N, C-alpha and C positions, 0 to 999 in steps of 0.2 A: 683219651687215647682210643677208646672203643669207637667213638663217633668218627674219629679220623680214619681208622681202619675201614669202617663201613663205607664212608664216602669215597675213599681211595679205591676200594674194591669195586664200588659201583661205577666210578668213572672208567676204570680199566676194563671192566666187563663189557660195558656198553661200547667202548671204543674198539675192543677186539671183535665184537659182533659186527660192528659197522665195517671194520677192516675186512672180515671174511665175506661179508655181503657185497661190498662195493669195490674194494680195491685189490684184493688178494690175487685175482686172475689177470690184472693189468700188468703190462710190461714196463710201467713207469717205476722202476725199482728205486730210484733216488727219492721220488715223492713218497713211496711207501715207507722207505726208511725214515724220512722226516716225520711222517705221520705217526709211526710207531714211537719214535723218540719223543715227539711233542705230546702225544696222549699219555705216555708214561710219565713225563714231567708234570703234566697237568694233574694227574692223580696224586702226585706228591705235594704240589703247591696249592691247588685250589682249596682243599679242605682246611688249609691254614689261614686263608683269608677271612677277615672278620669285618663285615659291613654292618654289624648289628647296631652300631651307634650312629650310622649315617641316616637311618630312617627311624624316627621316633614317633610314638603316639602323640596325637594332638594335645593330649592332656599333659604331656611332659613339658611342653613349651609354655604352659600357662603358669604364671607365678602366683602361688597361693598366698592368701592373706595371713597375717601374723597370728590371728586367732586359731587357725588350723594348726599352726606350728605348736602353740601352747598345748592344744589338745593332743597332738601326737607325742610331744616330749613328756607330758605329765600323765601318761596312761600306763597301766600295767597289763601286760599280756598274760592271759591265763590259759594253761593247757586245757584242751577241751575235755580231757578225761579227769582233770583235777587230781592227777596222781603225780607222785614223785618220779623224776626221770629214771629210766632204767639204764643201768651201766652197760657199756659196750662189752663185747665178747672178751673173755679173759684170755683167749688164744692169740698170742702174738703172731704165731705162724699161721696166717690165714690163707684163703684160696688165692688172693691176689699175689701174695708173695710166692706161693707155690708156682703160679703161672709164670712169674718173672724168672724164677729159677730155671724152669723148663726152657723159657725163651733164651736165656743166657747160655744154657747148655747147648741148645741148637746152634747158636752163633759160634760157640767155641768149636763144635764139631765141624761146622762149615769152614772156619779159619784153619783148622788142622788139616782138612782135606785139601784146601787151597795151598797151604804151605808144603804139603807132600808133593803136589804137582810142580810147584816152583822148584823144589829141590831136585825132582826128577829131570826137569828141563835143564837145570844148571849142570847136572852130571852128564846129560847127553851132550851138551855144548862143550864141556871140558874134555870129555873123552873122545869126541868125534873128530874126524879129519876135516879141517876147515879150508875152504877156498873161496875166492871172490869171483862173481860172475854177474854181469849186467846189474851192477849196484846192489847185488844180494850177497849175503854170506851163506854159502852152501855148507851144511854140516852133514857129512856122511857118517851115520851112526853104526852101520853094520848090523842093525837090528831089523827084524821083520815088522814093518808098520807102514801105513799109508803116509804119503808125504804131507807135511803140515808146516805152517809158518807162524811166526810171531814177530811183530815189527818187520824188519827186512831180513830176518834169519829163516832160511828154509832148511828143514830137517828131512833127510831122505835116508833110505837104507843104503843104496849105492847108485851112482849115476848110470852105471852100466845096465841097470834094470829097465831103462827107458830108451826108446828110439829117439832119433833126432827130433821128429815131429812131436812126439809125446813130451820131450824135454822142453820144447818151446811152449807147448800148451801149459805145462806146469809152471814155468818161470813167469809167463804172462799172467796166469791166474793168481799166483801168490803176490806178484808185484802190484796187481790191482787192489788186493786187500790192503797192502801197505800204503798205497797212494790215496785210497779212500779213507784212511784212518779208521778202519774197522776195529782195530784193537781198542780204541777209546770206547766205542759202544760196548765192546765185549767186557772190558774192565768194569764199566759202570753197572752193567747188568749183573755181573758176578757179585759185586759188592751189594747190590740191591737184593739179590737172591739170598745172600748170607744174612742180611739184616731182616728181611721179610721172608725167612725160610718157610714159615707157616702158611704163606699165601700162595696158592697154586698159580695165580695169575702172573706172578713175576716169572715163574718158570715157563709159562706159555709165551710171554713176551720175549724171553730169551731165545726160545726155539724159533719163533717167527722172525725175529730180527736176524738170527744166524742164517736162515734160509734165504732171506733177502740179500745178505752179504754174498752168499754163494751165487745167486742169480746175477748180481752185478759183476762178480769175477768171471763167471762163465761167459757172460755176454762179451766181456773184453778179450777173453782168451780164445774163444771158439772160432778160429779162422776157417776151419773145416768142420762143420757141425756133425757130420756123420762119423768121421774119425774121432772127433772129440767125445761124442756120445759113447762109442765103443771103449774109449780109454776110461771114461767114468765107470762103466760097468765092470771093467777089469779091476780097477782100484777099489770098487765097493766090497770086494772079498777080503781086503786087508784090515788089520787092526786099526781102530780109530786113534785119534790124537787126544792129548790132554785138553781139558775144557778151556784153558787159557788161549790155546792156539786155534787157528783155522785149519781144519783138516780138508785135504783135497777131496776125500771120499765122504764128506758130510752127507748124511742121509736126510730125507728119502731121495735116492738117486733118480727114481722114476719121475718125481716132481721136477727135478732140475732138467732132465732131458725133455720133459713135456714143455717146460717154459722156454727151453732153448730152441725148439722147433716151432714154437707158437708164433703166429704172425704178430707183428708189432701192433700195439694198440693205437687206434686212431687218436689224433690230437684232440678231437672234440670230447673224448672221454675224460680229459683233464677237468672238465667242468664239474665232474662228480666230486672232486676234492673241495669244491666250494661248500659242500654240505657240512663240512666240519665247523664252519663259522657259527651257524645256529646251534649246532650240537654243543659246542663249548660255551656258548652263552647260556644254554640251559644248565650246564654243569655249574657255572658260576652262580646262577640263581638258586639252584637246588642243593648244592653241595658245599656251600660256605657255612661258617659258623652262624651267620645270620639266619639260616634256614630255621633254626630252633631258638636261638638266643636273642634275636633282634626284636621279635614281636611276639612275646609269649602271651598266650591267651590266659586271662585270669580265671577261666573256667576249667582249665586243664588240671587234673589231679597230679600229674607228673610231667616233667619235661626233660629233655636231654640238653645240657648246657656245658660246653667245653669238654664233652665226652663223659660227663657225670649225669647220672639219673637223679633228679631232685624230685621228691614227693612233697605234697602240700596237704595241709589241713586247715580248717576254719578255727581260728582262735578267738576267744571272747576278749574284749577290751574293757577293762574296768573304768567306768566314768570317773573323771577327776574328782567330782564332788562326792563320790562314794569311796574314794581311795582309803581314807582313814578308817572308815567302818570295816571295809574288807580286810585291811591289815590286822585290825583288832580281832576279827573273827578267825583269821588264819593263825594268829598266835594261840588262840584258845583251842581251836579244833584241828589245826595242822592241815587237814585235807577238806576244807570247807568248799562246798559247791557254789558257783556263781549262777544265780537265776537269770532267766532271759530278760526280766525286767526288775529294777531295783528302785527303792524309795530314796530319793535324794533331795537336797535342799536347793531350790532355785536361787542362784546367786544374785539375781536381779530383784525378785519379789520377796525373797526370804521365806517363801512358802514351800512345804514339802510336796513333791509330786513324783509320780512314777515315770521312770525313764527307761526306755528300751536299751538293753546292752548290745552294742554293736559288735560285729565280728570282723576279723581281718584274715585274709588268706596268707599263711606263712609257711615257710619250709619246715618240714618235720623229719625227713629222712634223706640221707645222701648215700646213694649206691646201696640202699637197704639198711644202713646203719643210722641210728637215731641222731638227730641234731639237737643238742642240749641247749638249755639256757634261755631265760627271758631277761635280757641284759638291762634290767632296771636296778639302779644302785640300792634301792630299798630292799629288793629281794636279796641282793648279794650280802648286804650288811646283816640281814636277819637270818641268812643261811636257810631259807625255807626249802629251796630246791636246787640251787646251783652250787654244789659242793665240789667244784673243780677250780683249778687255777686258770685264769683267763689267758687268752693268747697275748704274747708279748711281741710288739712290733720290733723288727730287727732290720728294717729296710734302709737304714742310714740316716733317717730324719728322726725328729722327736716322736712323731706318730704318723699314722697313715694320712690324717687330714693335712698335716704339714707337708707331706710328700705330694699330695694332690695340689696343694697351693703352689708349691715350687714348680710343678709341671705345667700349671695353667696360668702362671702369673702374667705372662704377656697378654693373654686373652682377657684375663680379669681386669687388667688396666684399661681395657677398651669398653668396659661396661659403663652404663649410666651411673651417676652418683646414687648411693643408697647402701643398704645393708642386705647381705645375702648369706646363704649357707649352702654347703654341698649337700646334694640329695643322692643317697644311695640306699635303696630299700632291700630288705630280705638278704642282706649280705651274710655269707656263710664261710667260715674259715675251717678248712679240713684238717685231717690228721697229719698232713705234711706241711702245714703252715701256709698253704696257698689259699687264695680266695676262690672258692669253688663255684660260687653262685652270687649273683647280684641282679637287681632290677632297677628300673626307673632312674637311670643315671642322669645327672644334670645339676643345675643350681636353681635356687628359688630365692625370692626376696622376702625380707621382713617388712611388710607394708602395713602400717596401722590402718584400722578400719576407717573408711572415708577418704583415704588418700589414694592418689593415682599410682599404680604400679609402674616401675621402669619399663620403657619400651625398647628393649634390646633386639637386635636382628636375630632371626632364626639361624642364619649362617654362623653368627658369633656363638650362640648357645650350643650349636652342634659341634663347633670346633672345640669348645670346652669339654663337651661330652666325650669326644674322641680322645682327647689327651687324658681325661680321667680313666677311660677304658684301658689305655696303654699302661697306666700305673697298676690298675686292679688286675690286669691279666699277667703280671709278673709272678714268677714262682718264688715260693719260700720267703714271703715278706714277713712272716710271723714265726715265732716259736710257738708251736701248737698248744692248745689248751690240754690240760692233763687231769684225769680223774682216776684214782686208784692206780697211779703209776702207769697209766695207759693214755696215749693221745686220743682225743675225742673231737668230733665235729661239733662246732658251736655257732650260734648266731652271733653276729658282731655288729656294733653300731659305731658310727663316727663320733669322735669327741665333740664336746659342745663348744664350737667356735662360731664366731661371726666374721664374715668377710665384709669389711668396710671399704667402700670405694668413694673417694672424694677427689675431684679434679683429675680423674683418670689415673689414680694411684691406689692400688689395692693393698690392704693390710689384713693380716690374719690376727684376730683378737680373741683371747680366751674368754669364756663365759658367754654372755648373751642374754641373760635374764630368764632362761628357761631351765 
C-alpha cells in the first residue's frame, strides 16, 4: 500500500507541475480537462500494473540439473546468529492498525460532510419555488447566495435579482456545465478526495479541474466580455455553493476574468500536449510494480515488494553430507554454531575432507517484523526453532502447488516431454495470510546428469511465470501461521511435487524422490 501511495503521488505531482508549466495558461480548456483527468487516472492505475514477470533474469530461463535440486531440497538453512527466533510483538493494537483507524475516521468524516450537503440541497429543492426555463429547472430559494447548479437544476435567490442580460449570462453558463457533464468530473473527484483525504494532491486536482470547468462555461456564456466580467465581480461578494454544485462565483474571479480577456492560444501550441506521451511512458517504466519487484538485485539488503519492505540476511546452508552430524550436535547443545568449513565424507571417494559451508541470501524481516522458520521437516519434527503452527492453504485447492498447476495447465501441456517442478524462492506468507514476497518465479526440469535438458521456448516459460504470478499475487490464500496466539510472518516452501509431461499432457504427481 505504501508503495502504491508513493507512486500515485509521484505521478500526480509531476503531472501537476507539467500542467502549471506548459498548459495552465493556454485557452485549450477541453484539452486541459482531458489532461487533468487522464493524469489523475494514470496515478490510480499505473502503480497497479505488474510487469515484473515479463522480464526475467537470464538465469531464470536456464533449467538446472537434478543434482542441484537434490542439493537444494536436502539442505538445512541455519540462522546466522544461531539463536532461537524471537517472538513478535505482544501488542495486537499496533501502529498499522492505528493508522487504519485514523484513515477510516477520515473517510467517515468526509462521508458525513458530503451527506450534510446532499441533505441541504434536497431541502433547498423541496422548499424552493420551481419553474422550467430553457431546459433548466429554476429553483428560487429566497436565500442569499450566489447562483449555482447541479445537473440541469439552477438554484438562485430570486430571478428579480438579475437584469435580462445577466440572466442570459447565468443560464448559458450553467447550461454549459450541464452539457459538458462537469458533474461527473465533480463526483469522481469528491469520491477520490474522501478516499484519499490524507493526500493534498487530490485536493489540488479538484481545484484545478473546477477552475477549468468555469473557464469552459465562461467562454460559452460571455457574449459581452466587459459586462460579463462586471457581473462576475458583483457575484463574487455572495456566499458560495455546496461542493457538489458548480457555483457561478467560483473563485478566483480575477483568474477567470484574465482568461476571459486573454487572446486565444495559437493552434501550433497544441503540439505541447505531445509531451505527455514520453512523460507517461516514463511513469510506466518507473512507477509500476516491476520497478522494484521484477529485477531484484541480489546485493540489496532490503527491497520494496508489493508495498512491503523486505530485509535480507545471509544464511548458512548445512551440507547434505554433514546434516546428520549437525542434527546430533543440535540435540546435544541446542544452540550449536555452524563453522564456515566442516569435515564431511566425500560420497564418491569415501574419504573425509573439509567442505566450505555455502550461504544463501534469504528474507529475514517484513516491514520490520521478523520472518520465522526454516521450513525443513526435520526441524519441525524436532521442534528446535519453529514452535508455531504453519500456514494453512485456504485457496480452494488442495495446496498452493495444485492451484499453480490448475492455473498453468494449458501452458504446461505445451512443454516438451520430461519432469519439471515449480520454482518459487524466498516465499513469505504474512500475518494476513497473503504471499508478501517471492523471487525467481518459473519452472525447472529434473534432468539426470549427462542428459539433454528440454528446449522450451522463452515465450512459453514467461507465459507460465505470468500465470504463476497471478496466483501468488492473490490476497488471503492462507490462514496465517500462529505463534503464542499471534499471527506471524513465515517463510514458506512449495510442496514436493513433480510435473510430468508426456505427449503434451501434464500431470501433477506427489513425491519426486527428493
